[in-house]
C-alpha positions as a Markdown table, in Angstrom:
| # | Residue | x | y | z |
|---|---|---|---|---|
| 1 | Met | -21.8 | -33.8 | 6.6 |
| 2 | Cys | -22.8 | -33.7 | 3.0 |
| 3 | Leu | -20.6 | -32.3 | 0.3 |
| 4 | Gly | -22.5 | -29.2 | 0.1 |
| 5 | Thr | -22.4 | -28.5 | 3.5 |
| 6 | Ala | -18.5 | -29.1 | 3.6 |
| 7 | Arg | -18.2 | -26.8 | 0.4 |
| 8 | Tyr | -20.2 | -24.1 | 2.5 |
| 9 | Ala | -18.2 | -24.4 | 5.4 |
| 10 | Gln | -14.7 | -24.3 | 3.5 |
| 11 | Arg | -16.0 | -20.9 | 1.8 |
| 12 | Thr | -16.8 | -19.5 | 5.1 |
| 13 | Gln | -13.3 | -20.3 | 6.5 |
| 14 | Thr | -11.8 | -19.0 | 3.6 |
| 15 | Ile | -13.6 | -15.5 | 3.8 |
| 16 | Asp | -12.9 | -15.6 | 7.6 |
| 17 | Gln | -9.0 | -15.9 | 6.6 |
| 18 | Leu | -9.0 | -13.1 | 4.2 |
| 19 | Arg | -10.9 | -10.9 | 6.6 |
| 20 | Ser | -8.4 | -11.6 | 9.0 |
| 21 | Leu | -5.5 | -11.2 | 7.0 |
| 22 | Met | -6.9 | -7.7 | 5.8 |
| 23 | Val | -6.8 | -6.5 | 9.4 |
| 24 | Thr | -3.2 | -6.7 | 9.4 |
| 25 | Ala | -2.7 | -5.5 | 5.7 |
| 26 | Pro | -0.8 | -2.6 | 5.0 |
| 27 | Ser | -3.0 | 0.9 | 5.0 |
| 28 | Ala | -2.8 | 1.0 | 1.2 |
| 29 | Val | -4.2 | -2.5 | 0.5 |
| 30 | Arg | -6.7 | -2.6 | 3.5 |
| 31 | Asp | -8.3 | 0.8 | 2.3 |
| 32 | Lys | -8.8 | -0.6 | -1.3 |
| 33 | Leu | -10.7 | -3.8 | 0.0 |
| 34 | Arg | -12.5 | -2.1 | 2.7 |
| 35 | Gly | -16.3 | -2.2 | 2.5 |
| 36 | Leu | -16.6 | -4.5 | -0.6 |
| 37 | Pro | -19.2 | -6.9 | -0.5 |
| 38 | Thr | -17.9 | -10.6 | 0.0 |
| 39 | Arg | -18.4 | -11.4 | -3.8 |
| 40 | Glu | -16.8 | -8.5 | -5.1 |
| 41 | Leu | -13.8 | -9.1 | -2.8 |
| 42 | Met | -13.4 | -12.7 | -3.8 |
| 43 | Glu | -13.5 | -11.6 | -7.4 |
| 44 | Ser | -11.1 | -8.8 | -6.9 |
| 45 | Leu | -8.5 | -10.8 | -5.0 |
| 46 | Ala | -8.8 | -13.6 | -7.4 |
| 47 | Arg | -8.2 | -11.3 | -10.6 |
| 48 | Ser | -5.5 | -9.1 | -8.8 |
| 49 | Arg | -2.1 | -9.4 | -10.5 |
| 50 | Pro | 0.5 | -8.4 | -7.5 |
| 51 | Thr | 3.3 | -6.6 | -8.9 |
| 52 | Gly | 6.2 | -4.5 | -7.4 |
| 53 | Asp | 9.4 | -5.0 | -5.4 |
| 54 | Ala | 9.3 | -8.5 | -3.8 |
| 55 | Ala | 10.3 | -6.9 | -0.4 |
| 56 | Asp | 7.1 | -4.5 | -0.3 |
| 57 | Pro | 4.8 | -5.7 | 2.4 |
| 58 | Gly | 1.9 | -4.6 | 0.3 |
| 59 | Arg | 2.7 | -7.0 | -2.5 |
| 60 | Thr | 3.4 | -9.6 | -0.3 |
| 61 | Thr | 0.2 | -9.3 | 1.5 |
| 62 | Arg | -1.5 | -8.9 | -1.9 |
| 63 | Ile | -0.2 | -12.3 | -3.2 |
| 64 | Thr | -1.3 | -13.8 | 0.5 |
| 65 | Leu | -4.6 | -12.5 | -0.2 |
| 66 | Arg | -5.0 | -13.8 | -3.7 |
| 67 | Arg | -4.3 | -17.6 | -3.1 |
| 68 | Pro | -7.3 | -18.5 | -1.0 |
| 69 | Ala | -9.5 | -16.3 | -3.1 |
| 70 | Arg | -8.7 | -18.2 | -6.3 |
| 71 | Arg | -9.6 | -21.8 | -4.4 |
């Protein structure tokens, strides 16, 4: 597998992971991200700065979504 193909495969896996996480995300998080094109979704998640209570499932989900988007 050449380097370009490997990068493409990794990017596709990352997008699939993010979309899967969004399915189980709290509705407040899911509603903000639903319908965004892939590029905008990745940019939005990579730029995000999750704040709030550490016990808040929405914050935890936003942190979880942000990490792979920044790769």
